C-alpha positions as CSV (number, residue, x, y, z in Angstrom):
1,M,98.0,115.4,127.3
2,D,95.1,117.4,126.6
3,A,92.8,117.1,123.4
4,T,95.1,120.0,121.4
5,E,98.5,118.2,122.3
6,I,96.9,114.8,120.8
7,G,95.6,116.6,117.6
8,L,99.1,117.9,117.5
9,W,101.0,114.5,117.7
10,G,98.4,112.7,115.9
11,V,100.0,113.1,112.2
12,P,103.7,112.1,113.6
13,L,102.0,109.4,115.4
14,A,99.5,108.0,112.6
15,I,102.8,108.0,110.1
16,L,105.1,106.7,112.1
17,G,102.6,103.5,113.3
18,G,101.6,103.5,109.1
19,A,105.4,103.8,108.3
20,I,105.6,100.3,110.6
21,R,102.7,98.6,109.1
22,V,103.2,99.7,105.7
23,S,107.1,99.1,105.7
24,T,107.2,95.4,106.9
25,P,106.2,93.8,103.2
26,F,108.9,95.8,101.8
27,I,111.3,94.8,104.0
28,F,110.7,91.1,103.2
29,V,110.6,91.6,99.9
30,S,113.6,93.9,99.3
31,L,115.6,91.7,101.5
32,G,114.8,88.6,99.5
33,E,115.6,90.5,95.7
34,A,119.1,91.9,97.4
35,I,120.0,88.5,98.2
36,T,119.1,87.6,94.6
37,E,121.0,90.8,93.4
38,R,124.3,90.3,95.0
39,S,124.0,86.6,93.4
40,G,124.1,88.4,90.3
41,R,120.4,87.9,89.2
42,I,117.2,90.3,89.2
43,N,114.1,88.9,89.8
44,L,111.2,90.9,88.6
45,G,109.0,88.6,89.5
46,L,108.7,89.1,93.0
47,E,105.4,91.2,92.3
48,G,103.9,87.3,91.2
49,T,105.4,85.8,94.4
50,L,104.0,88.5,97.0
51,V,100.5,88.0,95.4
52,F,100.4,84.3,95.4
53,G,101.9,84.4,98.7
54,A,99.4,86.3,100.2
55,M,96.5,84.0,98.3
56,T,98.1,80.9,99.6
57,A,98.5,82.5,103.4
58,Y,95.5,83.8,103.2
59,A,93.3,80.4,102.1
60,V,95.9,77.8,104.1
61,A,94.9,79.9,107.4
62,V,91.3,80.0,106.8
63,M,91.5,75.9,105.8
64,T,93.6,75.3,109.1
65,N,93.0,78.1,111.3
66,S,96.5,78.9,112.2
67,P,97.9,82.2,110.8
68,W,101.5,80.4,111.3
69,L,101.2,77.2,108.8
70,G,99.3,80.2,106.5
71,L,103.2,82.0,106.8
72,L,105.0,78.8,106.4
73,A,102.9,78.0,102.9
74,A,103.5,81.5,101.7
75,A,107.2,80.8,102.1
76,F,107.2,77.6,100.4
77,A,105.1,78.9,97.8
78,G,107.4,81.7,97.2
79,L,110.3,79.1,97.6
80,C,108.9,77.2,94.6
81,F,108.7,80.2,92.1
82,G,111.7,81.3,93.4
83,L,113.3,78.0,92.6
84,F,111.3,78.0,89.2
85,H,113.3,81.8,88.3
86,G,116.4,80.0,89.2
87,W,116.1,77.5,86.8
88,I,115.2,78.8,83.7
89,C,117.9,81.8,83.8
90,K,120.1,79.2,84.3
91,F,119.5,78.3,80.6
92,P,122.0,80.3,77.7
93,K,120.3,83.0,76.4
94,V,117.5,83.4,78.9
95,N,117.2,87.2,79.9
96,D,116.2,87.1,83.7
97,I,114.2,90.4,83.8
98,A,112.1,89.1,80.9
99,I,111.6,86.0,82.5
100,G,110.6,87.8,85.8
101,I,108.0,90.0,84.2
102,A,106.1,87.0,82.5
103,L,106.2,85.2,86.0
104,M,104.7,88.1,87.7
105,L,102.0,87.9,85.3
106,F,101.7,84.1,85.7
107,G,101.8,84.3,89.6
108,S,99.5,87.5,89.5
109,G,96.8,85.4,87.7
110,L,97.5,81.8,89.5
111,A,96.6,83.7,92.8
112,F,93.5,85.4,91.2
113,F,92.2,81.8,89.7
114,F,92.8,80.0,93.1
115,G,91.9,83.1,95.8
116,K,88.5,83.5,94.2
117,P,86.6,80.8,96.9
118,F,88.6,82.8,99.7
119,I,87.7,86.7,99.1
120,K,84.6,86.2,101.6
121,P,86.0,83.6,104.7
122,K,87.9,85.3,107.3
123,A,90.8,83.9,107.9
124,P,92.6,84.4,111.9
125,N,95.5,87.2,112.3
126,L,99.0,87.3,112.8
127,P,99.7,88.6,116.1
128,A,100.8,91.6,117.2
129,I,102.6,93.2,120.5
130,P,101.0,96.3,122.2
131,F,104.3,98.0,122.8
132,G,102.2,101.4,123.9
133,G,100.6,99.5,126.6
134,W,102.0,102.0,128.7
135,S,100.0,104.7,127.4
136,D,96.5,105.5,127.9
137,I,96.3,107.6,124.3
138,P,94.4,105.7,121.6
139,Q,97.0,107.0,119.1
140,V,100.1,106.0,121.0
141,Q,98.4,102.4,121.6
142,A,97.6,102.0,117.7
143,A,101.2,103.4,116.5
144,L,103.2,101.0,118.7
145,D,100.9,97.8,117.9
146,V,104.1,96.1,116.3
147,N,103.6,93.0,114.2
148,V,106.5,90.2,115.1
149,L,106.7,89.8,111.4
150,F,108.4,93.6,112.0
151,L,110.4,92.9,114.4
152,I,111.8,90.0,112.5
153,G,112.4,91.5,109.6
154,A,114.2,94.1,111.8
155,A,116.5,91.6,113.3
156,L,116.8,89.7,109.7
157,S,118.4,92.9,108.0
158,V,121.2,93.2,111.0
159,V,121.8,89.1,110.3
160,L,121.9,89.5,106.8
161,W,124.5,92.5,106.8
162,W,126.8,90.9,109.1
163,A,126.5,88.1,107.1
164,F,127.4,89.2,103.5
165,R,130.7,90.7,105.8
166,N,131.9,87.4,107.9
167,T,130.6,84.6,106.2
168,R,131.7,82.0,104.0
169,A,128.1,81.8,102.8
170,G,127.9,85.4,102.0
171,L,131.4,85.8,101.0
172,I,130.6,82.9,98.1
173,V,126.9,85.0,97.2
174,R,129.0,87.7,96.7
175,V,131.8,86.7,94.4
176,V,129.3,84.8,92.4
177,G,127.9,88.4,92.2
178,D,130.7,90.2,91.2
179,S,132.4,88.1,88.8
180,S,131.3,84.4,87.3
181,D,135.0,83.8,86.0
182,A,136.3,84.4,89.5
183,A,133.4,82.2,91.1
184,R,134.3,79.3,88.6
185,A,138.4,79.6,89.3
186,M,137.0,79.2,93.3
187,G,135.9,75.9,92.1
188,L,131.8,77.1,92.9
189,N,129.1,76.7,90.4
190,P,127.4,80.5,89.7
191,D,124.2,78.6,88.6
192,T,123.9,76.6,91.4
193,V,124.2,79.3,93.7
194,R,122.1,82.1,91.9
195,L,119.2,79.5,92.0
196,L,119.6,79.0,96.3
197,A,119.9,82.4,96.3
198,T,117.1,83.3,94.1
199,G,115.0,80.8,95.8
200,V,115.3,82.3,99.5
201,G,114.8,85.5,97.7
202,G,111.3,84.1,96.7
203,A,110.4,82.6,100.1
204,L,111.2,86.0,101.5
205,A,108.6,87.5,98.7
206,G,106.1,84.8,100.0
207,I,106.4,85.9,103.6
208,G,105.7,89.7,102.9
209,G,102.6,88.4,100.8
210,A,101.2,86.5,104.4
211,Y,102.1,89.5,106.4
212,L,99.3,91.4,103.6
213,S,96.6,89.3,104.2
214,L,97.2,88.1,107.6
215,Y,97.8,91.3,109.3
216,Y,98.0,94.6,106.9
217,P,95.2,95.0,105.7
218,G,94.8,91.7,106.8
219,S,92.3,90.3,104.2
220,W,92.7,88.9,100.3
221,T,91.4,91.0,97.6
222,E,93.1,90.6,94.2
223,R,94.6,94.2,94.3
224,I,96.2,93.4,97.7
225,S,100.2,94.3,96.9
226,S,99.4,97.3,94.5
227,G,102.9,96.7,93.0
228,Q,104.7,96.5,96.4
229,G,107.2,93.6,94.5
230,L,107.7,96.3,91.8
231,M,109.0,98.8,94.4
232,A,111.3,97.0,96.1
233,V,113.2,96.5,93.1
234,A,113.8,100.3,93.2
235,L,114.2,100.3,97.0
236,V,117.3,98.0,96.9
237,I,119.1,100.1,93.9
238,F,118.3,102.8,96.4
239,A,119.8,100.6,99.3
240,R,122.8,100.2,97.2
241,W,122.2,96.4,98.0
242,N,122.9,96.6,101.5
243,P,120.2,95.1,104.2
244,L,120.7,98.0,106.6
245,G,120.1,100.1,104.1
246,C,116.9,98.4,102.8
247,F,115.6,98.4,106.1
248,A,115.9,102.2,106.1
249,A,114.9,102.5,103.1
250,A,111.6,100.2,103.4
251,L,110.6,102.4,106.5
252,L,110.9,105.8,104.2
253,F,108.6,104.1,101.9
254,G,106.1,102.9,104.3
255,G,106.0,106.3,105.7
256,A,105.5,107.6,102.4
257,G,102.4,105.1,102.3
258,A,101.3,106.1,105.7
259,L,100.6,109.8,104.5
260,G,97.3,109.7,102.9
261,P,95.8,107.5,105.6
262,A,97.7,109.5,108.4
263,L,95.7,113.0,106.8
264,Q,92.5,110.8,106.8
265,S,92.7,109.9,110.2
266,V,93.0,113.4,111.6
267,G,90.2,114.8,109.6
268,V,91.7,115.9,106.8
269,T,88.8,115.9,104.3
270,Q,90.3,117.2,101.0
271,G,93.5,116.3,98.9
272,Y,94.8,113.9,101.1
273,Y,94.2,111.1,98.3
274,L,96.9,112.6,96.6
275,F,99.4,111.8,99.0
276,Y,98.8,108.2,98.1
277,A,101.1,108.3,94.7
278,A,103.7,109.3,97.1
279,P,105.2,105.7,96.9
280,Y,105.0,105.8,93.5
281,I,106.6,108.9,92.9
282,L,109.3,108.4,95.2
283,T,109.8,104.9,93.2
284,L,110.1,107.2,90.0
285,I,112.5,109.6,91.3
286,I,114.6,107.3,92.8
287,M,114.5,105.3,88.8
288,I,115.6,108.6,87.4
289,A,118.1,109.8,89.6
290,T,120.0,106.1,90.0
291,S,119.9,105.6,85.9
292,S,122.4,107.4,84.0
293,P,124.3,106.0,81.0
294,T,127.8,106.9,81.7
295,R,127.9,106.7,85.6
296,S,128.0,103.0,87.4
297,L,125.8,101.9,90.1
298,A,128.3,102.3,93.3
299,G,127.9,98.7,95.1
300,A,126.5,97.1,92.2
301,P,127.3,93.5,91.7
302,G,129.3,93.3,88.6
303,E,127.4,90.7,87.2
304,L,124.0,91.9,87.5
305,S,122.2,92.4,84.0
306,I,121.0,96.1,85.2
307,T,124.8,96.8,85.1
308,K,125.4,95.9,81.7
């Protein structure tokens, strides 16, 4: 492949690699939110959970020199945030959207406070698998350098898609999300199911945060998330609460987020920064397209607050 062909393939390869890298936190946060919303609860606090998970993972990795311990710590922190959200929301007259916004601000503020000593230290990164080793072209190698969490997220989306349809746990979550009365008639406790679902969703959001600080971009800063936790909520609605749809939508969002860096990497020096806004524009379009006072959302759980 000569220099001209490499240049022609430069942007698509950069977008492919960027989509894989940028989509990974979207995958975990959206899958976690899909589990939570399938149980009939919405958690807007995942942005705070994502940021706090990123800080926790980075801090633990710095102190232990192990990115995997950092990942586990982030998952545990996310689990605690999710359980706390679920516990508060079980009380009567409590609005889950308002609580989510409060926890988003609380988690972000807590991360900024405890994370200040870890801005300068360097933490070890999570490993990646070089699927592009067969090629001697740097662009191909970079595009196919895939982090293990992306592969885990892809597998998890398939497992969750199957579990919602073929397992008792999946059926329980779906029944609780569609009708609390039907769940109680079956002898289920909706509050307990939603508590556990929100906790699992928080743990997955924490893992998404760990990816941000321990791989891409691979550092801890106070602006590390850029609203990805909130965008994931729109992503779940766009995917119609389908885990496979969440994975595909995450790749779409990741590709949109990779447009600006891809153009910059091939020498575009003017206007490329406008494409950095692509994920936010896509989120706005999705929210407008799915908002209607007269049309119900296809596939939406009946107990979800945004459908009432």
